[in-house]
N, CA, C and O atoms as CSV, one atom per row, in Angstrom:
chain,resi,resn,atom,element,x,y,z
A,1,MET,N,N,-18.603,-50.182,148.422
A,1,MET,CA,C,-17.826,-50.692,149.543
A,1,MET,C,C,-16.335,-50.980,149.190
A,1,MET,O,O,-15.926,-50.856,148.036
A,2,LYS,N,N,-15.863,-51.209,149.802
A,2,LYS,CA,C,-13.883,-50.976,149.401
A,2,LYS,C,C,-14.289,-53.103,149.122
A,2,LYS,O,O,-15.059,-53.981,149.512
A,3,HIS,N,N,-12.815,-52.828,147.966
A,3,HIS,CA,C,-12.497,-54.196,147.507
A,3,HIS,C,C,-11.841,-55.173,149.478
A,3,HIS,O,O,-11.080,-54.828,150.382
A,4,GLN,N,N,-12.327,-55.853,149.331
A,4,GLN,CA,C,-12.079,-56.638,150.367
A,4,GLN,C,C,-12.266,-58.160,150.381
A,4,GLN,O,O,-13.241,-58.746,149.910
A,5,ARG,N,N,-10.622,-59.042,151.313
A,5,ARG,CA,C,-10.847,-60.267,150.959
A,5,ARG,C,C,-10.516,-60.923,152.096
A,5,ARG,O,O,-9.420,-60.694,152.607
A,6,PHE,N,N,-11.483,-61.923,152.725
A,6,PHE,CA,C,-11.380,-62.634,153.477
A,6,PHE,C,C,-10.815,-63.373,153.953
A,6,PHE,O,O,-10.436,-64.066,153.009
A,7,THR,N,N,-10.018,-64.239,155.770
A,7,THR,CA,C,-9.513,-65.293,154.854
A,7,THR,C,C,-10.447,-66.730,155.241
A,7,THR,O,O,-11.625,-66.811,155.588
A,8,PRO,N,N,-9.620,-67.590,155.072
A,8,PRO,CA,C,-10.221,-68.840,155.219
A,8,PRO,C,C,-11.550,-69.048,156.240
A,8,PRO,O,O,-12.696,-69.430,156.002
A,9,PRO,N,N,-10.976,-68.685,157.304
A,9,PRO,CA,C,-12.003,-68.958,158.975
A,9,PRO,C,C,-13.061,-67.747,158.665
A,9,PRO,O,O,-14.218,-68.070,158.934
A,10,GLU,N,N,-12.914,-66.513,158.191
A,10,GLU,CA,C,-13.772,-65.588,157.807
A,10,GLU,C,C,-14.616,-66.326,156.684
A,10,GLU,O,O,-15.637,-66.832,157.151
A,11,LEU,N,N,-14.498,-66.458,155.733
A,11,LEU,CA,C,-15.280,-67.257,154.766
A,11,LEU,C,C,-15.751,-68.410,155.548
A,11,LEU,O,O,-16.871,-68.028,155.887
A,12,ARG,N,N,-15.608,-69.453,155.989
A,12,ARG,CA,C,-16.291,-69.908,156.977
A,12,ARG,C,C,-17.527,-69.586,157.491
A,12,ARG,O,O,-18.542,-70.281,157.435
A,13,VAL,N,N,-17.349,-68.114,158.173
A,13,VAL,CA,C,-18.524,-67.528,159.291
A,13,VAL,C,C,-19.564,-66.933,157.472
A,13,VAL,O,O,-20.761,-66.974,157.187
A,14,MET,N,N,-18.758,-66.621,156.954
A,14,MET,CA,C,-20.101,-65.828,155.935
A,14,MET,C,C,-20.483,-67.168,155.660
A,14,MET,O,O,-21.548,-67.381,156.240
A,15,GLU,N,N,-20.151,-68.014,155.132
A,15,GLU,CA,C,-20.833,-69.639,154.351
A,15,GLU,C,C,-22.203,-69.614,156.101
A,15,GLU,O,O,-23.140,-68.863,156.373
A,16,ALA,N,N,-21.853,-70.313,156.527
A,16,ALA,CA,C,-22.561,-70.095,157.828
A,16,ALA,C,C,-23.971,-68.797,157.767
A,16,ALA,O,O,-25.152,-69.080,157.969
A,17,LEU,N,N,-23.529,-67.621,157.495
A,17,LEU,CA,C,-24.846,-67.124,157.940
A,17,LEU,C,C,-25.070,-67.014,156.418
A,17,LEU,O,O,-26.294,-67.140,156.404
A,18,TRP,N,N,-24.818,-66.909,155.508
A,18,TRP,CA,C,-25.179,-67.866,154.075
A,18,TRP,C,C,-26.189,-68.502,154.183
A,18,TRP,O,O,-27.385,-68.226,154.100
A,19,ARG,N,N,-25.480,-69.613,154.427
A,19,ARG,CA,C,-26.653,-70.983,154.436
A,19,ARG,C,C,-27.864,-71.601,155.458
A,19,ARG,O,O,-28.733,-72.470,155.391
A,20,ASN,N,N,-27.320,-70.499,156.556
A,20,ASN,CA,C,-28.698,-70.165,157.769
A,20,ASN,C,C,-29.327,-69.087,158.075
A,20,ASN,O,O,-30.183,-69.247,158.944
A,21,GLY,N,N,-29.147,-67.506,157.463
A,21,GLY,CA,C,-29.670,-66.628,157.580
A,21,GLY,C,C,-29.463,-66.013,159.143
A,21,GLY,O,O,-28.901,-66.702,159.994
A,22,PRO,N,N,-29.964,-64.664,159.444
A,22,PRO,CA,C,-29.675,-64.438,160.950
A,22,PRO,C,C,-28.771,-65.187,161.909
A,22,PRO,O,O,-29.563,-66.064,162.252
A,23,SER,N,N,-27.911,-65.384,162.424
A,23,SER,CA,C,-27.408,-65.881,164.194
A,23,SER,C,C,-27.221,-65.653,164.880
A,23,SER,O,O,-26.665,-64.558,164.791
A,24,SER,N,N,-27.296,-66.010,165.937
A,24,SER,CA,C,-25.994,-65.744,167.160
A,24,SER,C,C,-24.752,-66.861,167.126
A,24,SER,O,O,-24.809,-68.019,166.712
A,25,VAL,N,N,-23.639,-66.161,167.679
A,25,VAL,CA,C,-22.062,-66.485,167.317
A,25,VAL,C,C,-22.169,-68.582,168.193
A,25,VAL,O,O,-21.345,-69.478,168.013
A,26,ARG,N,N,-23.147,-68.629,168.832
A,26,ARG,CA,C,-23.313,-70.316,169.398
A,26,ARG,C,C,-24.108,-70.697,168.068
A,26,ARG,O,O,-23.743,-71.670,167.407
A,27,GLU,N,N,-25.090,-69.996,167.722
A,27,GLU,CA,C,-25.564,-70.892,166.176
A,27,GLU,C,C,-24.195,-70.432,165.571
A,27,GLU,O,O,-24.864,-70.510,164.540
A,28,ILE,N,N,-23.443,-70.190,165.337
A,28,ILE,CA,C,-22.678,-70.669,163.983
A,28,ILE,C,C,-21.935,-70.697,164.830
A,28,ILE,O,O,-22.692,-70.670,165.800
A,29,HIS,N,N,-21.278,-70.722,165.086
A,29,HIS,CA,C,-20.234,-72.009,166.060
A,29,HIS,C,C,-20.890,-73.188,165.552
A,29,HIS,O,O,-20.299,-73.638,164.571
A,30,GLU,N,N,-21.834,-73.787,165.865
A,30,GLU,CA,C,-22.481,-75.160,165.889
A,30,GLU,C,C,-22.488,-75.403,164.536
A,30,GLU,O,O,-21.910,-76.443,164.223
A,31,ALA,N,N,-22.840,-74.931,163.874
A,31,ALA,CA,C,-23.417,-74.903,162.271
A,31,ALA,C,C,-21.966,-75.649,161.329
A,31,ALA,O,O,-22.011,-76.270,160.267
A,32,PHE,N,N,-20.818,-75.321,162.139
A,32,PHE,CA,C,-19.335,-76.182,161.461
A,32,PHE,C,C,-19.199,-77.609,162.414
A,32,PHE,O,O,-19.102,-77.776,163.630
A,33,PRO,N,N,-19.240,-78.542,161.255
A,33,PRO,CA,C,-19.238,-79.914,162.088
A,33,PRO,C,C,-18.292,-80.404,163.130
A,33,PRO,O,O,-17.064,-80.442,163.211
A,34,GLU,N,N,-18.931,-80.638,163.631
A,34,GLU,CA,C,-17.974,-81.393,165.358
A,34,GLU,C,C,-16.418,-81.804,164.840
A,34,GLU,O,O,-15.394,-81.446,165.421
A,35,THR,N,N,-16.464,-82.603,163.665
A,35,THR,CA,C,-14.707,-82.980,163.611
A,35,THR,C,C,-14.305,-81.801,163.126
A,35,THR,O,O,-13.274,-81.591,163.765
A,36,ASP,N,N,-14.453,-80.966,162.457
A,36,ASP,CA,C,-13.652,-79.456,162.317
A,36,ASP,C,C,-13.909,-78.500,162.821
A,36,ASP,O,O,-13.768,-77.494,162.126
A,37,ARG,N,N,-14.301,-78.355,163.945
A,37,ARG,CA,C,-15.336,-77.239,164.672
A,37,ARG,C,C,-13.902,-76.247,165.215
A,37,ARG,O,O,-13.210,-76.469,166.208
A,38,PRO,N,N,-13.782,-75.379,164.443
A,38,PRO,CA,C,-13.280,-74.448,165.490
A,38,PRO,C,C,-13.385,-74.338,167.375
A,38,PRO,O,O,-14.259,-74.944,167.995
A,39,ALA,N,N,-12.263,-73.405,168.100
A,39,ALA,CA,C,-13.100,-72.966,169.226
A,39,ALA,C,C,-13.762,-71.988,168.674
A,39,ALA,O,O,-13.587,-71.280,167.682
A,40,PHE,N,N,-15.019,-72.124,169.970
A,40,PHE,CA,C,-16.464,-70.844,170.191
A,40,PHE,C,C,-14.958,-69.515,170.402
A,40,PHE,O,O,-15.402,-68.400,170.128
A,41,THR,N,N,-14.400,-69.494,170.547
A,41,THR,CA,C,-13.575,-67.919,170.678
A,41,THR,C,C,-12.932,-67.508,169.724
A,41,THR,O,O,-12.509,-66.364,169.555
A,42,THR,N,N,-12.809,-68.518,168.968
A,42,THR,CA,C,-11.726,-67.611,167.090
A,42,THR,C,C,-13.289,-68.361,166.804
A,42,THR,O,O,-13.017,-69.097,165.856
A,43,VAL,N,N,-14.855,-68.584,167.126
A,43,VAL,CA,C,-15.581,-68.069,165.784
A,43,VAL,C,C,-16.479,-65.887,166.504
A,43,VAL,O,O,-17.033,-64.873,166.079
A,44,GLN,N,N,-16.097,-66.356,167.398
A,44,GLN,CA,C,-16.846,-65.326,168.442
A,44,GLN,C,C,-15.766,-63.925,167.767
A,44,GLN,O,O,-16.286,-62.918,167.288
A,45,THR,N,N,-14.481,-64.082,167.837
A,45,THR,CA,C,-13.484,-63.232,167.245
A,45,THR,C,C,-13.499,-63.024,165.920
A,45,THR,O,O,-13.392,-61.852,165.558
A,46,THR,N,N,-13.595,-63.783,165.177
A,46,THR,CA,C,-14.184,-63.421,163.494
A,46,THR,C,C,-15.211,-63.193,163.383
A,46,THR,O,O,-15.494,-62.629,162.326
A,47,VAL,N,N,-15.969,-63.378,164.029
A,47,VAL,CA,C,-17.666,-62.729,163.837
A,47,VAL,C,C,-17.665,-61.273,163.949
A,47,VAL,O,O,-18.268,-60.782,162.995
A,48,TYR,N,N,-17.052,-60.102,165.049
A,48,TYR,CA,C,-16.402,-59.219,165.744
A,48,TYR,C,C,-15.498,-58.515,164.917
A,48,TYR,O,O,-15.645,-57.310,164.712
A,49,ARG,N,N,-14.504,-59.220,164.390
A,49,ARG,CA,C,-13.916,-58.969,162.922
A,49,ARG,C,C,-14.243,-58.552,161.819
A,49,ARG,O,O,-13.908,-57.423,161.460
A,50,LEU,N,N,-14.919,-59.314,161.094
A,50,LEU,CA,C,-16.413,-59.196,160.187
A,50,LEU,C,C,-17.125,-58.213,160.432
A,50,LEU,O,O,-17.450,-57.678,159.372
A,51,GLU,N,N,-17.600,-57.618,161.452
A,51,GLU,CA,C,-18.298,-56.741,161.697
A,51,GLU,C,C,-17.633,-55.591,161.625
A,51,GLU,O,O,-18.001,-54.584,161.021
A,52,ALA,N,N,-16.080,-55.821,162.595
A,52,ALA,CA,C,-15.525,-54.383,161.719
A,52,ALA,C,C,-15.409,-54.332,160.118
A,52,ALA,O,O,-15.858,-53.281,159.661
A,53,LYS,N,N,-15.058,-54.962,159.449
A,53,LYS,CA,C,-14.930,-54.819,158.297
A,53,LYS,C,C,-15.905,-54.799,157.549
A,53,LYS,O,O,-15.609,-55.210,156.427
A,54,LYS,N,N,-17.228,-54.425,157.689
A,54,LYS,CA,C,-18.659,-54.429,157.314
A,54,LYS,C,C,-18.933,-55.376,156.675
A,54,LYS,O,O,-19.675,-55.378,155.692
A,55,ALA,N,N,-18.358,-56.325,157.157
A,55,ALA,CA,C,-19.097,-57.521,156.252
A,55,ALA,C,C,-20.524,-58.042,156.531
A,55,ALA,O,O,-21.261,-58.595,155.715
A,56,LEU,N,N,-20.877,-57.676,158.272
A,56,LEU,CA,C,-22.318,-58.141,158.614
A,56,LEU,C,C,-21.950,-57.428,159.352
A,56,LEU,O,O,-20.957,-56.755,159.628
A,57,ARG,N,N,-23.332,-57.747,159.815
A,57,ARG,CA,C,-23.964,-56.558,160.528
A,57,ARG,C,C,-24.521,-57.663,162.043
A,57,ARG,O,O,-24.513,-58.888,162.165
A,58,CYS,N,N,-25.007,-56.426,163.115
A,58,CYS,CA,C,-25.887,-57.111,164.465
A,58,CYS,C,C,-26.665,-56.706,164.141
A,58,CYS,O,O,-26.807,-55.493,164.295
A,59,VAL,N,N,-27.896,-57.671,163.327
A,59,VAL,CA,C,-29.338,-56.820,163.675
A,59,VAL,C,C,-30.785,-56.643,164.805
A,59,VAL,O,O,-31.786,-55.928,164.766
A,60,LYS,N,N,-30.157,-57.943,166.009
A,60,LYS,CA,C,-30.298,-57.493,167.531
A,60,LYS,C,C,-30.396,-58.360,168.181
A,60,LYS,O,O,-30.423,-59.355,167.457
A,61,ARG,N,N,-30.500,-58.719,169.565
A,61,ARG,CA,C,-30.123,-58.709,170.420
A,61,ARG,C,C,-31.048,-59.623,171.706
A,61,ARG,O,O,-31.811,-59.132,172.538
A,62,ILE,N,N,-30.741,-60.826,171.558
A,62,ILE,CA,C,-31.653,-61.664,172.231
A,62,ILE,C,C,-31.130,-61.898,173.626
A,62,ILE,O,O,-30.207,-62.700,173.769
A,63,SER,N,N,-31.491,-61.450,174.367
A,63,SER,CA,C,-31.038,-61.028,175.997
A,63,SER,C,C,-29.350,-60.824,175.791
A,63,SER,O,O,-29.019,-59.800,175.193
A,64,ASN,N,N,-28.402,-61.630,176.197
A,64,ASN,CA,C,-26.897,-61.955,175.904
A,64,ASN,C,C,-26.429,-61.976,174.821
A,64,ASN,O,O,-25.206,-61.894,174.701
A,65,ALA,N,N,-27.313,-62.100,173.637
A,65,ALA,CA,C,-26.951,-62.638,172.458
A,65,ALA,C,C,-27.200,-62.036,171.292
A,65,ALA,O,O,-28.306,-62.129,170.760
A,66,ASN,N,N,-26.169,-61.328,170.748
A,66,ASN,CA,C,-26.502,-60.397,169.636
A,66,ASN,C,C,-26.768,-61.388,168.190
A,66,ASN,O,O,-26.097,-62.412,168.059
A,67,ILE,N,N,-27.279,-61.191,167.665
A,67,ILE,CA,C,-28.058,-62.106,166.259
A,67,ILE,C,C,-27.105,-61.027,165.369
A,67,ILE,O,O,-27.250,-59.815,165.525
A,68,PHE,N,N,-26.186,-61.546,164.488
A,68,PHE,CA,C,-25.362,-61.543,163.000
A,68,PHE,C,C,-26.551,-61.477,161.588
A,68,PHE,O,O,-27.699,-61.887,161.758
A,69,GLU,N,N,-26.194,-61.037,160.525
A,69,GLU,CA,C,-26.619,-61.173,159.404
A,69,GLU,C,C,-25.828,-60.583,158.144
A,69,GLU,O,O,-25.550,-59.387,158.049
A,70,ALA,N,N,-25.470,-61.616,157.115
A,70,ALA,CA,C,-24.094,-61.029,155.894
A,70,ALA,C,C,-24.736,-59.889,155.544
A,70,ALA,O,O,-25.877,-59.923,155.084
A,71,VAL,N,N,-23.953,-58.582,155.759
A,71,VAL,CA,C,-23.871,-57.154,155.004
A,71,VAL,C,C,-23.588,-58.137,153.194
A,71,VAL,O,O,-24.474,-58.584,152.465
A,72,VAL,N,N,-22.668,-58.165,153.059
A,72,VAL,CA,C,-21.769,-58.926,152.123
A,72,VAL,C,C,-22.307,-60.151,151.314
A,72,VAL,O,O,-22.012,-61.169,151.940
A,73,SER,N,N,-23.008,-60.457,150.117
A,73,SER,CA,C,-23.798,-61.082,149.545
A,73,SER,C,C,-22.703,-62.214,149.121
A,73,SER,O,O,-21.562,-61.905,148.777
A,74,ARG,N,N,-23.139,-63.466,149.178
A,74,ARG,CA,C,-22.267,-64.565,148.222
A,74,ARG,C,C,-21.712,-64.639,147.109
A,74,ARG,O,O,-20.663,-65.047,146.610
A,75,ASP,N,N,-23.198,-63.868,146.664
A,75,ASP,CA,C,-22.533,-63.619,145.335
A,75,ASP,C,C,-21.252,-62.781,144.686
A,75,ASP,O,O,-20.491,-63.039,143.754
A,76,ALA,N,N,-21.398,-61.284,145.913
A,76,ALA,CA,C,-20.402,-60.409,145.697
A,76,ALA,C,C,-18.545,-61.249,146.009
A,76,ALA,O,O,-17.565,-61.130,145.274
A,77,ALA,N,N,-18.632,-61.914,147.121
A,77,ALA,CA,C,-17.932,-62.262,147.928
A,77,ALA,C,C,-17.272,-63.340,146.928
A,77,ALA,O,O,-16.047,-63.386,146.818
A,78,GLU,N,N,-18.210,-64.308,146.117
A,78,GLU,CA,C,-17.255,-65.097,144.772
A,78,GLU,C,C,-16.987,-63.813,143.636
A,78,GLU,O,O,-15.811,-63.924,143.287
A,79,ARG,N,N,-17.558,-62.767,143.005
A,79,ARG,CA,C,-17.121,-62.003,141.938
A,79,ARG,C,C,-15.730,-61.277,142.838
A,79,ARG,O,O,-15.226,-60.480,142.046
A,80,ARG,N,N,-15.021,-61.255,144.029
A,80,ARG,CA,C,-14.010,-60.534,144.179
A,80,ARG,C,C,-13.129,-61.899,144.159
A,80,ARG,O,O,-12.443,-61.882,143.137
A,81,VAL,N,N,-12.942,-62.864,144.784
A,81,VAL,CA,C,-12.008,-64.008,144.332
A,81,VAL,C,C,-12.150,-64.527,142.733
A,81,VAL,O,O,-11.259,-65.132,142.137
A,82,LEU,N,N,-13.397,-64.178,142.193
A,82,LEU,CA,C,-12.475,-64.386,141.033
A,82,LEU,C,C,-12.164,-63.412,140.341
A,82,LEU,O,O,-11.663,-63.609,139.234
A,83,ASP,N,N,-12.350,-62.311,140.746
A,83,ASP,CA,C,-11.365,-60.725,139.820
A,83,ASP,C,C,-10.213,-60.872,140.756
A,83,ASP,O,O,-9.369,-60.047,140.406
A,84,ASP,N,N,-9.745,-61.633,141.916
A,84,ASP,CA,C,-8.067,-62.127,142.359
A,84,ASP,C,C,-7.750,-63.137,142.084
A,84,ASP,O,O,-6.665,-63.608,142.427
A,85,VAL,N,N,-8.641,-63.766,141.365
A,85,VAL,CA,C,-8.047,-64.447,140.840
A,85,VAL,C,C,-7.744,-64.438,139.116
A,85,VAL,O,O,-6.751,-64.963,138.613
A,86,LEU,N,N,-8.710,-63.802,138.427
A,86,LEU,CA,C,-8.214,-63.396,137.161
A,86,LEU,C,C,-6.788,-62.458,136.960
A,86,LEU,O,O,-6.049,-62.606,135.987
A,87,ALA,N,N,-6.488,-61.275,138.268
A,87,ALA,CA,C,-5.484,-60.612,138.007
A,87,ALA,C,C,-4.447,-61.876,139.091
A,87,ALA,O,O,-3.323,-61.420,139.299
A,88,PHE,N,N,-4.559,-62.556,139.406
A,88,PHE,CA,C,-3.436,-63.148,139.600
A,88,PHE,C,C,-2.358,-63.661,137.838
A,88,PHE,O,O,-1.184,-63.491,137.510
A,89,PHE,N,N,-3.631,-64.339,137.113
A,89,PHE,CA,C,-3.327,-64.791,136.422
A,89,PHE,C,C,-3.496,-63.525,135.060
A,89,PHE,O,O,-4.153,-63.717,134.037
A,90,GLY,N,N,-2.882,-62.515,135.320
A,90,GLY,CA,C,-3.078,-61.394,134.686
A,90,GLY,C,C,-3.955,-61.115,133.589
A,90,GLY,O,O,-3.579,-60.798,132.461
A,91,GLY,N,N,-5.486,-61.286,134.081
A,91,GLY,CA,C,-6.045,-60.665,133.135
A,91,GLY,C,C,-6.508,-61.952,132.443
A,91,GLY,O,O,-7.689,-62.155,132.160
A,92,ARG,N,N,-5.888,-62.486,132.283
A,92,ARG,CA,C,-6.515,-63.645,130.951
A,92,ARG,C,C,-7.101,-64.559,130.969
A,92,ARG,O,O,-6.612,-65.444,131.671
A,93,THR,N,N,-7.886,-64.757,130.546
A,93,THR,CA,C,-8.880,-65.127,131.214
A,93,THR,C,C,-8.651,-66.946,130.516
A,93,THR,O,O,-8.840,-67.920,131.246
A,94,ASN,N,N,-8.267,-67.070,129.167
A,94,ASN,CA,C,-8.193,-68.432,128.860
A,94,ASN,C,C,-6.985,-69.102,129.739
A,94,ASN,O,O,-7.144,-70.318,129.847
A,95,ARG,N,N,-5.492,-68.462,130.572
A,95,ARG,CA,C,-5.124,-68.912,131.486
A,95,ARG,C,C,-5.643,-69.435,132.044
A,95,ARG,O,O,-5.428,-70.639,131.904
A,96,VAL,N,N,-6.541,-69.115,132.931
A,96,VAL,CA,C,-7.476,-69.724,134.132
A,96,VAL,C,C,-8.235,-70.777,133.673
A,96,VAL,O,O,-8.353,-71.831,134.299
A,97,MET,N,N,-8.976,-70.450,132.162
A,97,MET,CA,C,-9.628,-71.861,132.136
A,97,MET,C,C,-8.900,-73.103,131.687
A,97,MET,O,O,-9.286,-74.252,131.901
A,98,ALA,N,N,-7.768,-72.738,131.019
A,98,ALA,CA,C,-6.848,-73.714,130.618
A,98,ALA,C,C,-6.659,-74.771,132.768
A,98,ALA,O,O,-7.027,-75.774,133.379
A,99,HIS,N,N,-5.946,-73.669,132.903
A,99,HIS,CA,C,-5.596,-74.334,134.798
A,99,HIS,C,C,-6.761,-75.393,135.251
A,99,HIS,O,O,-6.367,-76.481,135.672
A,100,LEU,N,N,-8.389,-75.108,135.183
A,100,LEU,CA,C,-9.470,-75.224,135.499
A,100,LEU,C,C,-9.672,-76.702,135.045
A,100,LEU,O,O,-10.001,-77.711,135.668
A,101,VAL,N,N,-9.213,-76.365,133.123
A,101,VAL,CA,C,-9.820,-78.077,132.947
A,101,VAL,C,C,-8.853,-79.026,133.732
A,101,VAL,O,O,-9.253,-79.838,134.567
A,102,GLU,N,N,-7.044,-78.776,133.251
A,102,GLU,CA,C,-6.047,-79.181,134.068
A,102,GLU,C,C,-6.443,-80.288,135.315
A,102,GLU,O,O,-6.208,-81.480,135.515
A,103,SER,N,N,-7.197,-79.178,136.053
A,103,SER,CA,C,-7.266,-79.473,137.417
A,103,SER,C,C,-8.256,-80.070,137.769
A,103,SER,O,O,-8.604,-80.279,138.931
A,104,GLY,N,N,-9.214,-80.650,136.022
A,104,GLY,CA,C,-10.438,-81.547,136.624
A,104,GLY,C,C,-11.448,-80.701,136.843
A,104,GLY,O,O,-12.512,-81.115,137.303
């Protein structure tokens, strides 16, 4: 699978799937805190974009609801983010560590 970058909304959807396992769009939507919950259609669009990226897949259909599961693991996504951070710092881990120490 090629190196993919996830947007913040995509990461939020992936987090809901990693935390709760296979879920419908409605279940993913309801997994967000009420105070910071995006519109249902926003979550739905994000889910279908992630499906097109092959980051998740539809595993079954119950009535008219598709049930999705993550194809990309949390570990793989974390590795991708850390690779991007290291690339940003020119591959120098000491600069990354110094920044982490400075930022607390």
